[in-house]
Steps between C-alpha positions, in 0.01 A plus 500: 500500500638839398554776741370840370671712770842527327332579174299779662806630672702522181211668315463746782873583484500559127193719522664712768821536299299614190297749697807637675668550164199680356477719812840674422441866434736730305712729713374847580671806359712713742295779658617849585529406865708197413738718295520762781572228754777360272648856460503547881667166568750548214599844618553376849719225373692731261615740770502271804805414718715789366749687713404860560716784354638688808786700337575658164534231235846438356572337163599182669187483708283572196663209314462276812129574523450440129678167528308388799147639442463554132216266368685412182791368714267312722324345198829392364594355837175304520560366143848383609350329807240330281771358271683369805186322623448348158856353521391310815191381321702366211739321736203323656419351157814280512376312805297174475126524525333353812123467451252393760156399385182377673164414362149376576285316238152351501271335243121453465527131449749214517809498281446146365614314186475160356722296254421335164685209345675584176453134389134441576370850532320404818524683835766324695468692825202645680510882555734585787668805642845586642429858594275656771237759416666752728869517575779746561865502404817689563858504356826686545703506180867634446580556139791654316498596138852524354396720216317744728810517722719600204256768386464630856878516526541707194192697595647577845826629336311715256284643780826575687619697200171681493543599867850638425354690197228642729774625733673678198167660412468624859852633470397693190189637670706616793757664277229685312334617824836623639568693174162654504520584863837664467376708207171600681685585814743741335221665309304543823799615713611758250131605470480534883796738494319742268152470641520817719685707240250410235207585717659840593597582134148398377334729753723789398444435127117488542519827704702660216249375256210657685686827524571492119133444436405796711763716335358401155138573596607851629679575174820587691707339220453437133238227438733287294777531766252394770386201297851383435586545864196292613587238240848456634380473857229250402759283329706506818194412711432205266855372529493530884160323525630215277809480725291490810279220356812304413628532865168362635503205254860403603391436856197298390715266285748446784216429740356241264832313460536496885146356525373791704131574518383793266526817686750377751724765638870468527817709488810451281855544618629834379789513252743793471624641185853377594380141487408532125822362377531271194591154625783304354465171315766277635471227238619454145259419228648157438461425877133588488455273196664217680283555804180503291581166345486325834280720721202615272183335618371464142808297390483282807129447454552401134771253607242329726249490208763342282556229761122434492514465126743206533297352777175519298672312214607226745152471637350469156734225416447324835124473428583274203669239714324190650319551827560269796282517809583315828214446752429324829257513785262340742128432449185412703157378385203421722367238255425195713539269208879589464730252658740788586355827592847668534786469249799687359602529140787642295589519137642689206339621180678611185333679206631671188325678220704363202372779275704748712814368314371681188503844681862458628678681228240780469515570874877499505520737206251742655692484833827596326318789327364613830841500657648700201225754532574538873866545428436756223256690731769519766753631253255769371423596864877517564535738209213713641667517836832602351317780311321613813832529690660711228187715453482553877869598506437754219189636665694549824771692319231719337324557833831604672562753221150635529527532871830687473345743247184549711710556813706770317183668371349494844801679648479762225134558555554543874756767421247669260227492760735653755594784270144559395385525860781760572396690192135497595579645845654797328210519251735410206277199410122454477281281712444281198878427454530425875210252479645351180838457658350318805289275286788409277718430794239264635467316166867483458539359852229242432664411170828448687331285756321294243827460308664372823212263565532375132873448557442290807229307324740436195768375734244272664398372160866415426512285811171339427610424142813332649292299738646670815246458776476748786425235760738244645445123496373499865327753716473432871282792598188525276368813658489818294792640695699187469440483122585864463838452670579198289411679179712803600804278575452305173468820298823631649679187388359527153599858463853423614535236237508199745298265272695203397539481125457128375774351297494169314778267621723386205469122500582450128781246423832625386553505122697216338773743386578591862527129594759453224721789604876464571593392848703820546196706416291303748763553773491878432121512505344782711360414841135397519286795614275472794153378415218754486253489779195284439151640489306516815222253544163690533311352779322582823138562576309514174263764631786743517744348252543727209841368394673820592818601676490379860852367474627854426422606856772265642745633242421862589540426869847354439 
């Protein structure tokens, strides 16, 4: 007699599953309140846990804040951490698989069968069963796939290269942030120096313009003369207003790079005119080219990509090989008809798709092409880097010449303003010429300051093109003050020329002609020179590791 309960139970489960699937509703669109709530939480996260500004901000502190708090840097850091986590995931793929299973099964009737004689065609055995209607089972299986192990091995190495490439991308992001911060800081600090003078001169110019309008309305001077006078004053007011707007924007750009909230107030460290001196470049062009070949993040990243091109070819060829799988485990079944409810099993299985042999030559050829493309891409990038170093060198020379010219013009304009003010006191010059002299002095001073900022930015571009990082390999104090001190010390080492220039050790064999020289000539050979110092190994904490000049600190101390 059949039992309807299991059938009804199965039907009920299927009906519930169908109804639950039909009950899924599409997601609702974000409401205004949802977006406002997201904005509030994002802003709190963007500016949370930042050290307050308690003193005028120096250049080193501005760079430290940009490195620590800038969102682009934090994004690159998270991408680097993600690649590191994926390396651990790939390593787990090389381990054997240990699977535990348990199940429960029931039927609506007996699992019975009979036999039929192949000779007579008559039933030779009455219907019988060897399986219960309801039973449960469990097993624990350990399996290891040799092909999966090989693919996971190459995949782990490829993921390790991706993690190293992500670190180089982070280095590039940090270098760009530092260069932008340095440029914005000098624009802002030079603007801060002129802020009060611009406000005072702008007020005087507007007052002179109002006086000129009143004079023209009263017909105290010829109409054409009055109009020309007002035109000149309006032109000066426009120049001063443009300059005042530029000063305000410079602070906003710097605040954004330091990840300060919009409208945040802060003071900048004042810079005297005596400090505006053209810095020296203590490296030759060939030294910078040699540095760029081993330090540029783009070249190092491309080197890791070329490694992955080789690994990808090996993985493609590995998939064509036979696959062997080893397994073993313990099992349990509650079926009462079994003689042994518990047992252990082990075995090996080999499979091979013989059609893969036809793809071997094509895959091998495409792999070689892929490697050649990676090599050619690296060579093209190397040429680009060399061009960038030379262009940055020339731009730095041009910026220094422009600064020297702007500095000379500023001194001349200061002298002209002084003479004009003396003449105006004795009524030898008009008010218009006095205002003009003061406006032109401000503009020339601003041009000199901008030329100095451009010179420093050009020098920073030279170092960036050469791959010289302003951070050491390791930083013990990660506070803003600690980072600022480390950055200041590192910059001093860079400006003194204490960056080690890499040299390739000559390991080529001696030519055959030298080996066949006369014994007398061999006896009189020059002494072997001391070997060149080997390159440093870039290591340390990857969060702070930018492949820079930490070893130079010890050399400077000695």
